[in-house]
C-alpha positions as CSV (number, residue, x, y, z in Angstrom):
1,M,-26.6,-11.6,22.3
2,S,-25.0,-8.1,23.1
3,N,-24.2,-5.8,20.3
4,N,-21.7,-4.3,22.4
5,I,-18.3,-5.5,20.5
6,F,-17.0,-2.3,23.0
7,K,-17.6,-3.4,26.5
8,N,-14.4,-4.7,27.7
9,A,-11.9,-2.4,25.4
10,K,-9.9,-0.1,27.7
11,K,-8.4,3.4,26.3
12,L,-5.0,3.7,26.0
13,K,-2.4,6.2,26.9
14,K,-0.2,7.8,24.9
15,E,2.6,5.7,25.7
16,E,0.7,2.3,24.5
17,L,-0.2,3.9,21.3
18,K,3.6,4.6,20.4
19,N,4.4,1.0,20.5
20,I,1.5,0.0,18.1
21,V,2.5,-1.7,14.8
22,G,0.9,-3.1,11.9
23,G,0.0,-2.5,8.5
24,I,1.2,-2.6,5.2
25,I,4.7,-0.9,4.5
26,V,6.4,-0.4,1.4
27,D,10.2,-0.1,1.8
28,P,11.0,2.8,-0.4
29,V,14.4,1.8,-0.4
30,K,13.8,-1.3,-1.8
31,P,10.2,-1.4,-4.1
32,D,9.7,-4.5,-5.9
33,L,9.7,-3.3,-9.7
34,S,8.5,-6.7,-10.4
35,L,5.3,-6.0,-10.1
36,C,5.1,-3.3,-11.9
37,G,4.3,-3.2,-16.0
38,C,2.5,-1.5,-19.0
39,S,-0.8,-1.7,-20.2
40,C,-1.6,-2.5,-24.1
41,T,-2.2,1.9,-24.1
42,G,0.7,2.8,-22.5
43,A,-0.5,3.5,-18.5
44,V,2.0,2.5,-15.9
45,T,0.3,-0.4,-13.7
46,G,1.3,-1.8,-10.5
47,P,1.5,0.0,-7.1
48,K,1.4,3.3,-7.2
49,Y,5.2,3.5,-6.8
50,C,6.0,2.2,-10.2
51,V,5.2,5.7,-12.3
52,Q,8.7,6.6,-10.3
53,Y,10.7,4.2,-11.2
54,I,9.3,3.1,-15.1
55,A,7.6,4.6,-18.4
56,C,6.0,3.2,-21.3
57,P,5.7,4.1,-24.4
58,Q,2.6,6.3,-25.3
59,V,1.5,3.3,-28.2
60,I,-0.8,0.8,-28.3
61,T,1.1,-2.7,-27.8
62,C,-1.4,-5.0,-28.4
């Protein structure tokens, strides 16, 4: 069995590279704030954008 996983690969042209789509995209216009929350210590939890939209009291509530 060959370990060369690139034997059938081809080098893409600049025009072809522009057409590659995929990955994870978070829509900055409509972030899902239902994923955001607060921890017991008052830290914002959830995706990184949550700190831009919510703030948590700096007290222990648990």
